[in-house]
N, CA, C and O atoms as a CHARMM CRD file, in Angstrom:
* protein
*
  272
    1    1 MET  N    122.95600-132.30600-173.94200 PROA 1      0.00000
    2    1 MET  CA   122.82000-132.16700-172.50900 PROA 1      0.00000
    3    1 MET  C    124.14500-132.56000-171.85900 PROA 1      0.00000
    4    1 MET  O    124.74700-133.56400-172.23800 PROA 1      0.00000
    5    2 ARG  N    124.59500-131.78600-170.89500 PROA 2      0.00000
    6    2 ARG  CA   125.81900-132.10200-170.16500 PROA 2      0.00000
    7    2 ARG  C    125.56400-133.23600-169.18600 PROA 2      0.00000
    8    2 ARG  O    124.46200-133.38500-168.65900 PROA 2      0.00000
    9    3 LEU  N    126.60300-134.03400-168.94900 PROA 3      0.00000
   10    3 LEU  CA   126.50100-135.10100-167.96100 PROA 3      0.00000
   11    3 LEU  C    126.95700-134.57100-166.61600 PROA 3      0.00000
   12    3 LEU  O    127.87000-133.74800-166.55100 PROA 3      0.00000
   13    4 TYR  N    126.34300-135.02600-165.56100 PROA 4      0.00000
   14    4 TYR  CA   126.67000-134.58800-164.22000 PROA 4      0.00000
   15    4 TYR  C    127.10900-135.79100-163.39800 PROA 4      0.00000
   16    4 TYR  O    126.46200-136.83800-163.42700 PROA 4      0.00000
   17    5 ALA  N    128.20500-135.64100-162.66700 PROA 5      0.00000
   18    5 ALA  CA   128.69800-136.71800-161.81800 PROA 5      0.00000
   19    5 ALA  C    127.68700-137.00800-160.71700 PROA 5      0.00000
   20    5 ALA  O    126.92100-136.13400-160.31300 PROA 5      0.00000
   21    6 SER  N    127.69700-138.25700-160.23500 PROA 6      0.00000
   22    6 SER  CA   126.72700-138.66300-159.21900 PROA 6      0.00000
   23    6 SER  C    126.85000-137.83800-157.94900 PROA 6      0.00000
   24    6 SER  O    125.83500-137.49400-157.34200 PROA 6      0.00000
   25    7 ASP  N    128.07700-137.50900-157.52800 PROA 7      0.00000
   26    7 ASP  CA   128.22500-136.71000-156.31500 PROA 7      0.00000
   27    7 ASP  C    127.65400-135.30900-156.50800 PROA 7      0.00000
   28    7 ASP  O    127.10500-134.72400-155.57500 PROA 7      0.00000
   29    8 PHE  N    127.78400-134.77000-157.72500 PROA 8      0.00000
   30    8 PHE  CA   127.21200-133.46900-158.04300 PROA 8      0.00000
   31    8 PHE  C    125.69200-133.54800-157.96500 PROA 8      0.00000
   32    8 PHE  O    125.03900-132.60300-157.52200 PROA 8      0.00000
   33    9 ARG  N    125.13000-134.67600-158.39800 PROA 9      0.00000
   34    9 ARG  CA   123.68300-134.84200-158.41800 PROA 9      0.00000
   35    9 ARG  C    123.10000-134.95800-157.01700 PROA 9      0.00000
   36    9 ARG  O    121.93900-134.60900-156.80300 PROA 9      0.00000
   37   10 LEU  N    123.88300-135.44200-156.06400 PROA 10     0.00000
   38   10 LEU  CA   123.36100-135.69500-154.72200 PROA 10     0.00000
   39   10 LEU  C    123.52400-134.52100-153.76300 PROA 10     0.00000
   40   10 LEU  O    122.84500-134.48100-152.73700 PROA 10     0.00000
   41   11 ARG  N    124.39600-133.57200-154.05800 PROA 11     0.00000
   42   11 ARG  CA   124.63700-132.50300-153.09200 PROA 11     0.00000
   43   11 ARG  C    123.66800-131.33600-153.31900 PROA 11     0.00000
   44   11 ARG  O    122.99000-131.26400-154.34300 PROA 11     0.00000
   45   12 GLY  N    123.62000-130.44400-152.35900 PROA 12     0.00000
   46   12 GLY  CA   122.82300-129.23800-152.51300 PROA 12     0.00000
   47   12 GLY  C    121.68800-129.16200-151.53400 PROA 12     0.00000
   48   12 GLY  O    121.07700-130.17000-151.17900 PROA 12     0.00000
   49   13 GLU  N    121.41700-127.96300-151.10500 PROA 13     0.00000
   50   13 GLU  CA   120.30000-127.69900-150.21700 PROA 13     0.00000
   51   13 GLU  C    119.60300-126.44800-150.68900 PROA 13     0.00000
   52   13 GLU  O    120.22900-125.57600-151.29100 PROA 13     0.00000
   53   14 GLY  N    118.32200-126.34700-150.42400 PROA 14     0.00000
   54   14 GLY  CA   117.55800-125.17600-150.79900 PROA 14     0.00000
   55   14 GLY  C    116.31900-125.58000-151.55700 PROA 14     0.00000
   56   14 GLY  O    116.01700-126.76400-151.70500 PROA 14     0.00000
   57   15 SER  N    115.60200-124.57600-152.03700 PROA 15     0.00000
   58   15 SER  CA   114.38400-124.84800-152.79400 PROA 15     0.00000
   59   15 SER  C    114.76600-125.36500-154.18100 PROA 15     0.00000
   60   15 SER  O    115.89500-125.17900-154.63500 PROA 15     0.00000
   61   16 GLN  N    113.82600-126.00600-154.83700 PROA 16     0.00000
   62   16 GLN  CA   114.09900-126.53500-156.17000 PROA 16     0.00000
   63   16 GLN  C    114.49200-125.44200-157.15900 PROA 16     0.00000
   64   16 GLN  O    115.47000-125.61900-157.88600 PROA 16     0.00000
   65   17 PRO  N    113.77500-124.32400-157.21900 PROA 17     0.00000
   66   17 PRO  CA   114.20300-123.26900-158.13800 PROA 17     0.00000
   67   17 PRO  C    115.60300-122.72700-157.80500 PROA 17     0.00000
   68   17 PRO  O    116.37800-122.42000-158.71000 PROA 17     0.00000
   69   18 ASP  N    115.92500-122.61100-156.50500 PROA 18     0.00000
   70   18 ASP  CA   117.25700-122.14700-156.11000 PROA 18     0.00000
   71   18 ASP  C    118.33700-123.11900-156.56300 PROA 18     0.00000
   72   18 ASP  O    119.38200-122.70900-157.06900 PROA 18     0.00000
   73   19 LEU  N    118.07600-124.42200-156.37600 PROA 19     0.00000
   74   19 LEU  CA   119.04800-125.43100-156.79300 PROA 19     0.00000
   75   19 LEU  C    119.22300-125.44100-158.30500 PROA 19     0.00000
   76   19 LEU  O    120.34300-125.55300-158.80200 PROA 19     0.00000
   77   20 ALA  N    118.12400-125.32600-159.03400 PROA 20     0.00000
   78   20 ALA  CA   118.20800-125.30200-160.49500 PROA 20     0.00000
   79   20 ALA  C    119.05100-124.11600-160.95000 PROA 20     0.00000
   80   20 ALA  O    119.89000-124.25500-161.84000 PROA 20     0.00000
   81   21 ARG  N    118.83500-122.96200-160.35200 PROA 21     0.00000
   82   21 ARG  CA   119.61700-121.77300-160.68100 PROA 21     0.00000
   83   21 ARG  C    121.08400-121.96700-160.31600 PROA 21     0.00000
   84   21 ARG  O    121.97600-121.62700-161.09300 PROA 21     0.00000
   85   22 LEU  N    121.32500-122.51500-159.13000 PROA 22     0.00000
   86   22 LEU  CA   122.68900-122.71700-158.64600 PROA 22     0.00000
   87   22 LEU  C    123.49100-123.60100-159.59300 PROA 22     0.00000
   88   22 LEU  O    124.64900-123.30100-159.88700 PROA 22     0.00000
   89   23 PHE  N    122.88700-124.68800-160.07400 PROA 23     0.00000
   90   23 PHE  CA   123.60000-125.63100-160.93200 PROA 23     0.00000
   91   23 PHE  C    123.43300-125.33900-162.41600 PROA 23     0.00000
   92   23 PHE  O    124.02000-126.02700-163.25100 PROA 23     0.00000
   93   24 GLY  N    122.64400-124.33400-162.75200 PROA 24     0.00000
   94   24 GLY  CA   122.48500-123.95400-164.15800 PROA 24     0.00000
   95   24 GLY  C    121.70100-124.97300-164.97400 PROA 24     0.00000
   96   24 GLY  O    122.00600-125.20600-166.14400 PROA 24     0.00000
   97   25 VAL  N    120.69300-125.57800-164.35700 PROA 25     0.00000
   98   25 VAL  CA   119.84400-126.54100-165.05700 PROA 25     0.00000
   99   25 VAL  C    118.40500-126.07200-164.96800 PROA 25     0.00000
  100   25 VAL  O    118.07400-125.19900-164.16600 PROA 25     0.00000
  101   26 SER  N    117.55300-126.65600-165.79500 PROA 26     0.00000
  102   26 SER  CA   116.14600-126.27300-165.75500 PROA 26     0.00000
  103   26 SER  C    115.46800-126.90900-164.55000 PROA 26     0.00000
  104   26 SER  O    115.91700-127.93000-164.02900 PROA 26     0.00000
  105   27 LEU  N    114.40400-126.29700-164.13100 PROA 27     0.00000
  106   27 LEU  CA   113.62700-126.81000-163.01200 PROA 27     0.00000
  107   27 LEU  C    113.05600-128.18500-163.34200 PROA 27     0.00000
  108   27 LEU  O    113.01700-129.06300-162.48000 PROA 27     0.00000
  109   28 SER  N    112.61500-128.37800-164.58300 PROA 28     0.00000
  110   28 SER  CA   112.05600-129.67800-164.97500 PROA 28     0.00000
  111   28 SER  C    113.11600-130.78000-164.92700 PROA 28     0.00000
  112   28 SER  O    112.80600-131.91500-164.56600 PROA 28     0.00000
  113   29 PHE  N    114.37400-130.45800-165.29000 PROA 29     0.00000
  114   29 PHE  CA   115.46000-131.43600-165.19400 PROA 29     0.00000
  115   29 PHE  C    115.67000-131.82800-163.73700 PROA 29     0.00000
  116   29 PHE  O    115.80600-133.01000-163.42200 PROA 29     0.00000
  117   30 LEU  N    115.69700-130.84700-162.85900 PROA 30     0.00000
  118   30 LEU  CA   115.89700-131.11000-161.43100 PROA 30     0.00000
  119   30 LEU  C    114.75700-131.95600-160.86700 PROA 30     0.00000
  120   30 LEU  O    114.99500-132.88700-160.09700 PROA 30     0.00000
  121   31 GLN  N    113.53400-131.63700-161.24600 PROA 31     0.00000
  122   31 GLN  CA   112.38800-132.39700-160.75500 PROA 31     0.00000
  123   31 GLN  C    112.42200-133.83300-161.26300 PROA 31     0.00000
  124   31 GLN  O    112.09400-134.75700-160.51900 PROA 31     0.00000
  125   32 ALA  N    112.81400-134.03400-162.51700 PROA 32     0.00000
  126   32 ALA  CA   112.92400-135.39300-163.05700 PROA 32     0.00000
  127   32 ALA  C    114.02200-136.16600-162.33300 PROA 32     0.00000
  128   32 ALA  O    113.87700-137.36100-162.08000 PROA 32     0.00000
  129   33 LEU  N    115.10600-135.49600-162.00400 PROA 33     0.00000
  130   33 LEU  CA   116.20200-136.13100-161.28300 PROA 33     0.00000
  131   33 LEU  C    115.77200-136.54000-159.88100 PROA 33     0.00000
  132   33 LEU  O    116.09800-137.63600-159.42600 PROA 33     0.00000
  133   34 LEU  N    115.04600-135.67200-159.19900 PROA 34     0.00000
  134   34 LEU  CA   114.54200-135.99000-157.86600 PROA 34     0.00000
  135   34 LEU  C    113.52900-137.13800-157.91600 PROA 34     0.00000
  136   34 LEU  O    113.52500-138.00500-157.04300 PROA 34     0.00000
  137   35 GLN  N    112.68700-137.13700-158.92600 PROA 35     0.00000
  138   35 GLN  CA   111.70700-138.20800-159.07700 PROA 35     0.00000
  139   35 GLN  C    112.42300-139.54200-159.33400 PROA 35     0.00000
  140   35 GLN  O    112.03700-140.56800-158.77400 PROA 35     0.00000
  141   36 ARG  N    113.46600-139.52900-160.18000 PROA 36     0.00000
  142   36 ARG  CA   114.22500-140.74900-160.43500 PROA 36     0.00000
  143   36 ARG  C    114.87400-141.25300-159.15300 PROA 36     0.00000
  144   36 ARG  O    114.91100-142.45700-158.90200 PROA 36     0.00000
  145   37 TYR  N    115.38900-140.32500-158.33700 PROA 37     0.00000
  146   37 TYR  CA   116.01900-140.71000-157.07600 PROA 37     0.00000
  147   37 TYR  C    114.99700-141.34400-156.12600 PROA 37     0.00000
  148   37 TYR  O    115.29700-142.33700-155.46300 PROA 37     0.00000
  149   38 CYS  N    113.81000-140.77900-156.06400 PROA 38     0.00000
  150   38 CYS  CA   112.76500-141.33100-155.18500 PROA 38     0.00000
  151   38 CYS  C    112.33300-142.72700-155.63000 PROA 38     0.00000
  152   38 CYS  O    112.06200-143.58400-154.78900 PROA 38     0.00000
  153   39 HSD  N    112.26600-142.96600-156.93900 PROA 39     0.00000
  154   39 HSD  CA   111.80100-144.25800-157.45600 PROA 39     0.00000
  155   39 HSD  C    112.88700-145.32500-157.47400 PROA 39     0.00000
  156   39 HSD  O    112.60500-146.49700-157.22900 PROA 39     0.00000
  157   40 THR  N    114.12800-144.93100-157.76200 PROA 40     0.00000
  158   40 THR  CA   115.18700-145.92800-157.96000 PROA 40     0.00000
  159   40 THR  C    116.25800-145.87900-156.88900 PROA 40     0.00000
  160   40 THR  O    117.00400-146.84500-156.72700 PROA 40     0.00000
  161   41 GLY  N    116.35600-144.76600-156.14300 PROA 41     0.00000
  162   41 GLY  CA   117.43800-144.60900-155.17300 PROA 41     0.00000
  163   41 GLY  C    118.75600-144.24700-155.82600 PROA 41     0.00000
  164   41 GLY  O    119.80200-144.26600-155.17700 PROA 41     0.00000
  165   42 SER  N    118.71200-143.91800-157.10200 PROA 42     0.00000
  166   42 SER  CA   119.93400-143.59900-157.84500 PROA 42     0.00000
  167   42 SER  C    119.70500-142.35200-158.68100 PROA 42     0.00000
  168   42 SER  O    118.58700-142.07400-159.11500 PROA 42     0.00000
  169   43 VAL  N    120.76500-141.61500-158.89800 PROA 43     0.00000
  170   43 VAL  CA   120.69700-140.45700-159.79000 PROA 43     0.00000
  171   43 VAL  C    121.59900-140.67600-161.00300 PROA 43     0.00000
  172   43 VAL  O    121.92700-139.73400-161.72400 PROA 43     0.00000
  173   44 ALA  N    121.99700-141.93600-161.21600 PROA 44     0.00000
  174   44 ALA  CA   122.84700-142.25900-162.36600 PROA 44     0.00000
  175   44 ALA  C    122.09700-141.93200-163.65200 PROA 44     0.00000
  176   44 ALA  O    120.87600-142.07500-163.71700 PROA 44     0.00000
  177   45 PRO  N    122.82800-141.49300-164.67400 PROA 45     0.00000
  178   45 PRO  CA   122.15200-141.18600-165.93000 PROA 45     0.00000
  179   45 PRO  C    121.52600-142.42800-166.55000 PROA 45     0.00000
  180   45 PRO  O    122.01500-143.54200-166.36100 PROA 45     0.00000
  181   46 LYS  N    120.45500-142.22900-167.28200 PROA 46     0.00000
  182   46 LYS  CA   119.81700-143.32600-167.99900 PROA 46     0.00000
  183   46 LYS  C    120.73100-143.73700-169.15900 PROA 46     0.00000
  184   46 LYS  O    121.54600-142.93800-169.61900 PROA 46     0.00000
  185   47 PRO  N    120.59400-144.98800-169.63100 PROA 47     0.00000
  186   47 PRO  CA   121.39100-145.39500-170.78700 PROA 47     0.00000
  187   47 PRO  C    121.01700-144.57500-172.01400 PROA 47     0.00000
  188   47 PRO  O    119.90000-144.06600-172.11600 PROA 47     0.00000
  189   48 HSD  N    121.94300-144.45300-172.92600 PROA 48     0.00000
  190   48 HSD  CA   121.69700-143.69800-174.15000 PROA 48     0.00000
  191   48 HSD  C    120.52600-144.31000-174.89200 PROA 48     0.00000
  192   48 HSD  O    120.42000-145.53100-174.99700 PROA 48     0.00000
  193   49 GLY  N    119.65300-143.47000-175.40200 PROA 49     0.00000
  194   49 GLY  CA   118.42600-143.91800-176.04000 PROA 49     0.00000
  195   49 GLY  C    118.59000-144.49100-177.43200 PROA 49     0.00000
  196   49 GLY  O    117.63400-145.03600-177.98400 PROA 49     0.00000
  197   50 GLY  N    119.77000-144.38500-178.01300 PROA 50     0.00000
  198   50 GLY  CA   119.96400-144.93100-179.36100 PROA 50     0.00000
  199   50 GLY  C    120.07900-143.82100-180.37100 PROA 50     0.00000
  200   50 GLY  O    121.06300-143.08100-180.37000 PROA 50     0.00000
  201   51 GLY  N    119.11900-143.69200-181.21200 PROA 51     0.00000
  202   51 GLY  CA   119.15900-142.69000-182.25900 PROA 51     0.00000
  203   51 GLY  C    119.24000-143.35000-183.61800 PROA 51     0.00000
  204   51 GLY  O    119.04400-144.55900-183.74200 PROA 51     0.00000
  205   52 SER  N    119.52400-142.57000-184.62300 PROA 52     0.00000
  206   52 SER  CA   119.62200-143.07600-185.98300 PROA 52     0.00000
  207   52 SER  C    120.90800-143.87200-186.16000 PROA 52     0.00000
  208   52 SER  O    121.94200-143.51500-185.59600 PROA 52     0.00000
  209   53 PRO  N    120.85000-144.94400-186.93600 PROA 53     0.00000
  210   53 PRO  CA   122.09200-145.66600-187.21600 PROA 53     0.00000
  211   53 PRO  C    123.00200-144.79600-188.08900 PROA 53     0.00000
  212   53 PRO  O    122.52500-143.96400-188.86100 PROA 53     0.00000
  213   54 GLY  N    124.28400-144.99500-187.96100 PROA 54     0.00000
  214   54 GLY  CA   125.22900-144.20400-188.74300 PROA 54     0.00000
  215   54 GLY  C    125.05700-144.44300-190.23100 PROA 54     0.00000
  216   54 GLY  O    124.72000-145.55000-190.65200 PROA 54     0.00000
  217   55 LYS  N    125.28400-143.42400-191.01600 PROA 55     0.00000
  218   55 LYS  CA   125.11700-143.53000-192.46600 PROA 55     0.00000
  219   55 LYS  C    126.37100-144.05800-193.14100 PROA 55     0.00000
  220   55 LYS  O    126.33600-144.42900-194.31500 PROA 55     0.00000
  221   56 ILE  N    127.48600-144.09600-192.40500 PROA 56     0.00000
  222   56 ILE  CA   128.73700-144.51700-193.00800 PROA 56     0.00000
  223   56 ILE  C    128.89900-146.03600-193.02000 PROA 56     0.00000
  224   56 ILE  O    129.78100-146.55400-193.70600 PROA 56     0.00000
  225   57 GLY  N    128.07200-146.74900-192.27800 PROA 57     0.00000
  226   57 GLY  CA   128.18500-148.20000-192.13600 PROA 57     0.00000
  227   57 GLY  C    128.46100-148.95400-193.42400 PROA 57     0.00000
  228   57 GLY  O    129.43000-149.71100-193.48200 PROA 57     0.00000
  229   58 PRO  N    127.64900-148.77800-194.46100 PROA 58     0.00000
  230   58 PRO  CA   127.88800-149.52500-195.70100 PROA 58     0.00000
  231   58 PRO  C    129.20100-149.14700-196.39000 PROA 58     0.00000
  232   58 PRO  O    129.71800-149.92700-197.19000 PROA 58     0.00000
  233   59 TYR  N    129.74000-147.98100-196.09600 PROA 59     0.00000
  234   59 TYR  CA   130.93500-147.49500-196.78100 PROA 59     0.00000
  235   59 TYR  C    132.17200-147.54100-195.90300 PROA 59     0.00000
  236   59 TYR  O    133.22900-147.05900-196.31100 PROA 59     0.00000
  237   60 LEU  N    132.06800-148.10400-194.71600 PROA 60     0.00000
  238   60 LEU  CA   133.15200-148.06800-193.74600 PROA 60     0.00000
  239   60 LEU  C    134.42900-148.71500-194.26000 PROA 60     0.00000
  240   60 LEU  O    135.51400-148.16700-194.06400 PROA 60     0.00000
  241   61 LYS  N    134.32600-149.86400-194.91200 PROA 61     0.00000
  242   61 LYS  CA   135.53200-150.53100-195.43400 PROA 61     0.00000
  243   61 LYS  C    136.22800-149.67300-196.48100 PROA 61     0.00000
  244   61 LYS  O    137.45600-149.58900-196.50700 PROA 61     0.00000
  245   62 VAL  N    135.44500-149.03800-197.34100 PROA 62     0.00000
  246   62 VAL  CA   136.02100-148.18400-198.37500 PROA 62     0.00000
  247   62 VAL  C    136.73100-146.99500-197.73000 PROA 62     0.00000
  248   62 VAL  O    137.83600-146.63700-198.13700 PROA 62     0.00000
  249   63 VAL  N    136.11500-146.39600-196.74800 PROA 63     0.00000
  250   63 VAL  CA   136.72500-145.24400-196.05600 PROA 63     0.00000
  251   63 VAL  C    138.01300-145.66800-195.36100 PROA 63     0.00000
  252   63 VAL  O    139.00800-144.94500-195.40900 PROA 63     0.00000
  253   64 GLN  N    138.00400-146.84600-194.71000 PROA 64     0.00000
  254   64 GLN  CA   139.21000-147.32900-194.02400 PROA 64     0.00000
  255   64 GLN  C    140.33200-147.57400-195.02800 PROA 64     0.00000
  256   64 GLN  O    141.48900-147.26500-194.74500 PROA 64     0.00000
  257   65 GLN  N    140.00300-148.12900-196.20300 PROA 65     0.00000
  258   65 GLN  CA   141.02100-148.36400-197.21900 PROA 65     0.00000
  259   65 GLN  C    141.59500-147.04800-197.73600 PROA 65     0.00000
  260   65 GLN  O    142.80200-146.94100-197.95100 PROA 65     0.00000
  261   66 LEU  N    140.75000-146.06100-197.93500 PROA 66     0.00000
  262   66 LEU  CA   141.20500-144.76100-198.41800 PROA 66     0.00000
  263   66 LEU  C    142.05300-144.03700-197.37100 PROA 66     0.00000
  264   66 LEU  O    142.94700-143.26100-197.71000 PROA 66     0.00000
  265   67 HSD  N    141.76900-144.29500-196.12600 PROA 67     0.00000
  266   67 HSD  CA   142.46500-143.61000-195.03600 PROA 67     0.00000
  267   67 HSD  C    143.88300-144.15700-194.82800 PROA 67     0.00000
  268   67 HSD  O    144.73500-143.45500-194.28400 PROA 67     0.00000
  269   68 GLN  N    144.14600-145.39000-195.25000 PROA 68     0.00000
  270   68 GLN  CA   145.46300-146.00800-195.06000 PROA 68     0.00000
  271   68 GLN  C    146.47300-145.33400-195.86200 PROA 68     0.00000
  272   68 GLN  O    147.64300-145.71600-195.83100 PROA 68     0.00000
């Protein structure tokens, strides 16, 4: 998913489908953004959710030594 600057998130006028089309995002993304703005007063992105830990962790020292 692309990140959008806060000023980009706050501008725009028109219907929700028109705005979604204008900015090239899905209607559900726009609705979630508007809902977040109504609840928090902010359109800042949420923190990264995490994900799987990297698989290179146990081998990082070996890779760094080989890279030198």
